[in-house]
VEXNUDO-625462 format. One line per field, with one value per residue: residue number from 1; residue in three letters; chain; x, y, z of N, C-alpha, C in turn. Coordinates in steps of 0.2 Angstrom, whole numbers, padded with zeros to 4 digits. Example, Ala and Ser with C-alpha at 12.3 -4.5 7.8 and 13.67 -1.06 7.14 Angstrom:
BEGIN
pos: c(1  2)
code: c(ALA  SER)
unit: c(A  A)
n.c1: c(0066  0064)
n.c2: c(-0028  -0011)
n.c3: c(0039  0035)
ca.c1: c(0062  0068)
ca.c2: c(-0022  -0005)
ca.c3: c(0039  0036)
c.c1: c(0066  0064)
c.c2: c(-0016  0000)
c.c3: c(0039  0039)
END
This chain:
BEGIN
pos: c(1  2  3  4  5  6  7  8  9  10  11  12  13  14  15  16  17  18  19  20  21  22  23  24  25  26  27  28  29  30  31  32  33  34  35  36  37  38  39  40  41  42  43  44  45  46  47  48  49  50  51  52  53  54  55  56  57  58  59  60  61  62  63  64  65  66  67  68  69  70  71  72  73  74  75  76  77  78  79  80  81  82  83  84  85  86  87  88  89  90  91  92  93  94  95  96  97  98  99  100  101  102  103  104  105  106  107  108  109  110  111  112  113  114  115  116  117  118  119  120  121  122  123  124  125  126  127  128  129  130  131  132  133  134  135  136  137)
code: c(MET  ALA  GLY  TRP  HIS  VAL  THR  VAL  ALA  VAL  ARG  ASN  PRO  GLU  ASP  ALA  ARG  PRO  LEU  ARG  ILE  LEU  GLY  ALA  ASP  THR  VAL  ASP  LEU  GLU  ALA  ALA  LEU  SER  SER  PRO  TYR  GLY  PRO  MET  PRO  GLU  LEU  ILE  ALA  VAL  ALA  ILE  ASP  LEU  TYR  GLU  SER  ASP  GLU  ARG  ILE  ARG  THR  GLY  ALA  ARG  GLU  ALA  LEU  ASP  GLY  ASN  LEU  THR  ARG  ILE  ALA  LEU  TRP  GLY  GLU  ALA  LEU  PRO  SER  GLU  LEU  ASP  ARG  GLU  PHE  GLU  SER  ILE  GLN  HIS  ARG  LEU  SER  LEU  ALA  ALA  ARG  ALA  PHE  LYS  SER  HIS  ALA  LEU  ALA  ALA  ALA  SER  LEU  PRO  TYR  THR  ALA  PRO  GLY  ALA  THR  GLU  CYS  PHE  ARG  SER  SER  GLY  LEU  ASP  GLN  SER  MET  GLY  LEU  ALA  SER  VAL  GLY)
unit: c(A  A  A  A  A  A  A  A  A  A  A  A  A  A  A  A  A  A  A  A  A  A  A  A  A  A  A  A  A  A  A  A  A  A  A  A  A  A  A  A  A  A  A  A  A  A  A  A  A  A  A  A  A  A  A  A  A  A  A  A  A  A  A  A  A  A  A  A  A  A  A  A  A  A  A  A  A  A  A  A  A  A  A  A  A  A  A  A  A  A  A  A  A  A  A  A  A  A  A  A  A  A  A  A  A  A  A  A  A  A  A  A  A  A  A  A  A  A  A  A  A  A  A  A  A  A  A  A  A  A  A  A  A  A  A  A  A)
n.c1: c(-0096  -0107  -0112  -0099  -0094  -0089  -0081  -0074  -0063  -0062  -0053  -0062  -0074  -0088  -0099  -0103  -0116  -0118  -0107  -0112  -0128  -0122  -0121  -0109  -0096  -0090  -0075  -0061  -0050  -0032  -0036  -0038  -0026  -0016  -0017  -0012  -0018  -0030  -0037  -0032  -0038  -0047  -0049  -0041  -0043  -0041  -0039  -0030  -0023  -0020  -0016  -0002  -0005  0000  0010  0010  0001  0006  0017  0012  0003  0013  0019  0009  0008  0022  0023  0011  0000  -0013  -0026  -0024  -0033  -0036  -0042  -0042  -0035  -0021  -0011  0004  0021  0027  0022  0017  0019  0012  -0001  -0017  -0028  -0044  -0061  -0080  -0092  -0107  -0122  -0141  -0148  -0136  -0132  -0142  -0142  -0130  -0130  -0142  -0130  -0121  -0129  -0132  -0120  -0117  -0113  -0110  -0122  -0121  -0126  -0123  -0114  -0114  -0101  -0087  -0073  -0056  -0039  -0032  -0024  -0021  -0031  -0045  -0062  -0069  -0076  -0083  -0078  -0069  -0054  -0049  -0038)
n.c2: c(-0021  -0005  0008  0002  -0005  -0018  -0031  -0048  -0058  -0075  -0094  -0103  -0100  -0104  -0108  -0092  -0087  -0084  -0072  -0064  -0062  -0057  -0043  -0044  -0044  -0056  -0062  -0070  -0077  -0082  -0074  -0060  -0060  -0061  -0048  -0033  -0023  -0009  -0001  0005  -0004  0005  -0003  -0018  -0034  -0049  -0068  -0074  -0087  -0090  -0078  -0082  -0094  -0089  -0084  -0075  -0066  -0064  -0057  -0046  -0040  -0037  -0027  -0015  -0010  -0010  0003  0012  0010  0002  0002  -0014  -0028  -0041  -0059  -0070  -0085  -0085  -0068  -0068  -0068  -0057  -0047  -0042  -0028  -0019  -0020  -0021  -0022  -0025  -0023  -0023  -0017  -0025  -0023  -0026  -0030  -0035  -0045  -0054  -0054  -0062  -0074  -0079  -0080  -0089  -0101  -0106  -0106  -0118  -0121  -0124  -0118  -0105  -0093  -0075  -0066  -0050  -0042  -0041  -0046  -0040  -0038  -0025  -0012  0000  0013  0018  0029  0032  0019  0011  0006  0000  0001  -0013  -0015)
n.c3: c(-0084  -0080  -0095  -0103  -0119  -0119  -0127  -0126  -0130  -0134  -0130  -0137  -0147  -0149  -0143  -0135  -0128  -0116  -0110  -0118  -0115  -0104  -0112  -0119  -0133  -0145  -0147  -0157  -0149  -0152  -0164  -0159  -0154  -0163  -0169  -0175  -0175  -0168  -0157  -0141  -0127  -0111  -0102  -0098  -0093  -0086  -0085  -0070  -0072  -0087  -0089  -0083  -0091  -0103  -0116  -0124  -0119  -0107  -0111  -0117  -0109  -0100  -0107  -0109  -0097  -0094  -0103  -0098  -0103  -0103  -0090  -0081  -0073  -0065  -0061  -0051  -0040  -0034  -0037  -0049  -0041  -0049  -0050  -0039  -0035  -0041  -0043  -0035  -0023  -0025  -0027  -0035  -0033  -0038  -0043  -0041  -0054  -0061  -0054  -0058  -0070  -0070  -0066  -0073  -0083  -0081  -0079  -0095  -0096  -0092  -0077  -0062  -0048  -0042  -0030  -0034  -0029  -0015  -0023  -0033  -0032  -0036  -0045  -0050  -0058  -0057  -0053  -0055  -0047  -0057  -0062  -0053  -0043  -0029  -0015  -0006  0002)
ca.c1: c(-0099  -0111  -0108  -0094  -0095  -0087  -0078  -0073  -0059  -0060  -0052  -0068  -0081  -0094  -0103  -0107  -0121  -0114  -0107  -0119  -0132  -0120  -0122  -0102  -0097  -0082  -0070  -0058  -0044  -0029  -0033  -0035  -0018  -0010  -0019  -0007  -0024  -0038  -0039  -0032  -0045  -0048  -0045  -0038  -0043  -0036  -0039  -0024  -0022  -0022  -0010  0000  0000  -0001  0015  0011  -0004  0010  0020  0007  0001  0016  0019  0004  0008  0028  0020  0006  -0005  -0018  -0026  -0024  -0038  -0031  -0046  -0042  -0034  -0015  -0005  0008  0022  0029  0015  0014  0019  0010  -0008  -0017  -0033  -0050  -0070  -0083  -0103  -0115  -0131  -0146  -0150  -0131  -0133  -0149  -0138  -0122  -0134  -0144  -0127  -0117  -0134  -0131  -0114  -0118  -0109  -0115  -0127  -0121  -0128  -0116  -0111  -0114  -0096  -0081  -0063  -0050  -0032  -0028  -0015  -0021  -0037  -0049  -0065  -0077  -0075  -0087  -0069  -0063  -0048  -0048  -0032)
ca.c2: c(-0014  -0001  0009  0001  -0006  -0024  -0036  -0053  -0064  -0082  -0095  -0106  -0095  -0108  -0104  -0087  -0085  -0084  -0065  -0063  -0062  -0050  -0040  -0045  -0047  -0058  -0060  -0074  -0074  -0082  -0069  -0053  -0057  -0059  -0044  -0027  -0016  -0010  0003  0003  -0002  0006  -0006  -0024  -0040  -0058  -0070  -0076  -0097  -0088  -0075  -0088  -0101  -0089  -0079  -0068  -0061  -0061  -0048  -0040  -0036  -0033  -0019  -0009  -0010  -0004  0008  0016  0010  0002  -0003  -0020  -0030  -0051  -0062  -0077  -0088  -0079  -0066  -0072  -0063  -0052  -0042  -0041  -0026  -0016  -0021  -0020  -0027  -0020  -0023  -0020  -0020  -0028  -0022  -0035  -0034  -0037  -0052  -0057  -0057  -0066  -0078  -0083  -0080  -0096  -0108  -0104  -0108  -0124  -0120  -0124  -0112  -0101  -0085  -0069  -0061  -0042  -0040  -0047  -0045  -0041  -0034  -0022  -0010  0006  0012  0024  0027  0031  0014  0010  -0002  -0001  0000  -0016  -0013)
ca.c3: c(-0084  -0083  -0101  -0107  -0124  -0117  -0128  -0123  -0131  -0131  -0135  -0140  -0146  -0152  -0137  -0137  -0126  -0105  -0112  -0124  -0112  -0100  -0112  -0122  -0139  -0143  -0154  -0157  -0146  -0157  -0170  -0158  -0152  -0169  -0173  -0171  -0175  -0168  -0152  -0136  -0123  -0106  -0095  -0100  -0086  -0089  -0078  -0069  -0075  -0094  -0087  -0084  -0096  -0113  -0116  -0127  -0117  -0100  -0114  -0119  -0102  -0098  -0112  -0106  -0091  -0092  -0106  -0094  -0111  -0102  -0084  -0080  -0072  -0066  -0056  -0049  -0036  -0032  -0043  -0050  -0038  -0051  -0054  -0031  -0031  -0044  -0042  -0025  -0023  -0027  -0028  -0038  -0030  -0041  -0045  -0043  -0061  -0065  -0051  -0059  -0074  -0068  -0062  -0081  -0088  -0075  -0080  -0100  -0095  -0089  -0076  -0056  -0047  -0033  -0032  -0034  -0021  -0019  -0022  -0035  -0033  -0043  -0048  -0051  -0058  -0061  -0044  -0055  -0045  -0060  -0064  -0048  -0040  -0022  -0015  -0001  0004)
c.c1: c(-0103  -0107  -0102  -0097  -0084  -0086  -0073  -0067  -0054  -0058  -0057  -0071  -0086  -0101  -0100  -0112  -0122  -0116  -0112  -0124  -0129  -0119  -0113  -0103  -0090  -0081  -0064  -0051  -0039  -0030  -0035  -0029  -0013  -0013  -0017  -0011  -0027  -0032  -0036  -0036  -0043  -0041  -0045  -0039  -0044  -0037  -0034  -0021  -0020  -0016  0000  0003  0002  0007  0015  0006  0001  0015  0016  0001  0007  0021  0017  0007  0019  0024  0015  0001  -0012  -0021  -0025  -0027  -0036  -0038  -0039  -0037  -0026  -0010  0002  0016  0029  0025  0012  0012  0018  0002  -0010  -0025  -0042  -0059  -0075  -0090  -0107  -0118  -0138  -0147  -0141  -0127  -0136  -0146  -0133  -0128  -0136  -0136  -0122  -0124  -0133  -0124  -0113  -0112  -0113  -0119  -0123  -0123  -0122  -0116  -0116  -0107  -0091  -0076  -0059  -0046  -0032  -0024  -0016  -0029  -0039  -0058  -0071  -0076  -0078  -0081  -0067  -0061  -0050  -0042  -0029)
c.c2: c(-0009  0008  0010  -0001  -0012  -0027  -0042  -0057  -0070  -0085  -0103  -0103  -0101  -0107  -0097  -0084  -0080  -0075  -0060  -0060  -0059  -0045  -0040  -0045  -0051  -0061  -0064  -0075  -0075  -0073  -0062  -0054  -0057  -0054  -0037  -0021  -0014  -0002  -0001  0004  0000  0000  -0016  -0030  -0048  -0059  -0074  -0083  -0094  -0082  -0081  -0094  -0096  -0082  -0074  -0067  -0060  -0057  -0046  -0035  -0032  -0029  -0014  -0009  -0005  0004  0013  0018  0010  -0001  -0011  -0024  -0040  -0048  -0069  -0078  -0085  -0075  -0065  -0063  -0055  -0044  -0037  -0031  -0018  -0016  -0019  -0023  -0020  -0025  -0019  -0025  -0021  -0027  -0029  -0036  -0037  -0044  -0057  -0059  -0063  -0073  -0084  -0086  -0088  -0100  -0107  -0106  -0117  -0125  -0121  -0119  -0107  -0096  -0079  -0070  -0052  -0038  -0045  -0042  -0047  -0041  -0028  -0014  0001  0007  0017  0025  0027  0023  0010  0006  0004  -0001  -0005  -0017  -0009)
c.c3: c(-0086  -0088  -0104  -0111  -0120  -0125  -0126  -0129  -0131  -0134  -0140  -0139  -0148  -0147  -0133  -0129  -0118  -0107  -0117  -0121  -0103  -0103  -0119  -0128  -0138  -0150  -0150  -0154  -0151  -0163  -0163  -0155  -0159  -0171  -0170  -0171  -0171  -0158  -0143  -0130  -0115  -0100  -0099  -0094  -0088  -0080  -0076  -0073  -0083  -0093  -0089  -0088  -0105  -0110  -0119  -0125  -0110  -0104  -0113  -0113  -0099  -0100  -0112  -0101  -0088  -0097  -0106  -0099  -0109  -0091  -0084  -0075  -0070  -0060  -0056  -0044  -0031  -0037  -0042  -0046  -0041  -0053  -0046  -0030  -0035  -0046  -0032  -0027  -0020  -0027  -0032  -0037  -0038  -0039  -0044  -0049  -0063  -0061  -0057  -0069  -0075  -0066  -0070  -0086  -0086  -0078  -0087  -0098  -0089  -0081  -0067  -0052  -0040  -0037  -0033  -0031  -0022  -0023  -0027  -0035  -0036  -0040  -0048  -0051  -0059  -0057  -0051  -0052  -0050  -0064  -0057  -0043  -0033  -0020  -0008  0002  0009)
END
C-alpha cells in the first residue's frame, strides 16, 4: 500500500525477491511469532489457509480483534464461520504501477502468469477509507 512500511513474516525466507519487488521487508515467521516485542502494526493481513492451519496465528488474530489492537485483513476462499460477523468484504483498487509490480513479483515467484485485475478483494475487521479500501457489501 502506498506510503506504508510493509513487513511480511514468511515461513521460507530463502527467496524473498518477489516481496522485495513489491517493496516489502521480510522476517522469519517463527521468529516473529515467538517474539513478544515490536510495535503493533496498523493492519495485519493473513491468508485464510494460514489462519486456519496455525493456532498461534489464530490466537494472535483473536487477541488483536478482541482487544481492538489493530485491524485484520484476510484473503482466500472461505472465511471461517467464527469470523463471519466481524468481517466485511472490501476491495482495493490497484494502480497501473501496482499491477506492473505485481506481474513482476508473480514472475519472480515462478507462479503462472495471470494479468492482475484492477481490484483485489479482502475481508477486513475494520474499514478505513484512508487505506484506499471500499466496502463491497
